[in-house]
N, C-alpha and C positions, 0 to 999 in steps of 0.2 A: 340618166334621162328618165323622165316620167313616161312610162309605157313605151319606151324606145322611140319617143316622138319629140319631147320637149327637154332640152338641156337645162339643167339648173345647178346652182352652186349654193352651198351653205357655208358661211364664214362665221365662226364663233369669235366675236371680238372680246367678250368678257364673261367670266363666270363668277358669280358671287352668291354663296350659299346655294339655294335651289333655283336661282334665276340666271338667265343668260341674255346678253345683248348679241343679236345676230344680224347678219345681212343675208337675205334670201334673194338670190338673183336668178333670172331666167332669160333664155334666148328666144329665138324665133321658132315657130312650128306652123308652117304654112298649111299643113294638113288640118290643124285645129284652128286656123285663121288667127294665129297669134303672130304679130309682127312688131318689130322694134325693140323687143326685150325690155328689161327694166329690173328694178330691185326695190326691196323694202328693208328698212332697218327697223326691227321690232324686238320686243322682249319675249322671251320664252321661259317656260318653267320646266323643271325636272320633276317627273312623277314616276317613282319606281324605276329610276335610271333611264327613263325615256324622255327626250326633249319634246315638249309640246309647244307649238307656235300657232298663234291665231293671226291670219293674214286679213287685210281689209276686204278681200274679194266678196263675200266672206268665205274663208276656207280654214281648215285646221290641218296642220302638217305635223307629223310625228316622225322622230328619228330615233332608232333603236340600235345601239352599238352591239354587234354580234361578237361571239368569242373569236371568230376568225379575223377580226379587225375591220370587217366591212360594216356598212351601216344600212339597215333596212329602213326605207322611207315610205310613208303613206300620206297621200294628199286627198283630203275629203272635202267635198263641197256639195251643194244642193244637186248638182248634175251627176254625181257619182264619185268614184274612187280611182285614183291612179297610184301606181307602185313604182319604186325605183330601188336599185341596189347601188350604193355609193362606196367609193374607196376613200378612206381617210388619208389626207395628205399630211406629211410630217411638218 
């Protein structure tokens, strides 16, 4: 969840060299006035083992795999930055 408020899911559909095709999905966050949820299918790139995704909002999302198997995520847009810790599913 972004800042314990907005649920989101990252699905990596394909990895080829330093590029990935992903689905970025999100739910509702009434506190942030986000309703209806949605998803984007976009391309991302790996830079120094960090997946970088540009969303149409515009926003940049980065996912960094940690040694403990969790993923540190950062969502940056003109309005600020949100953080999440994610668990990788098998």
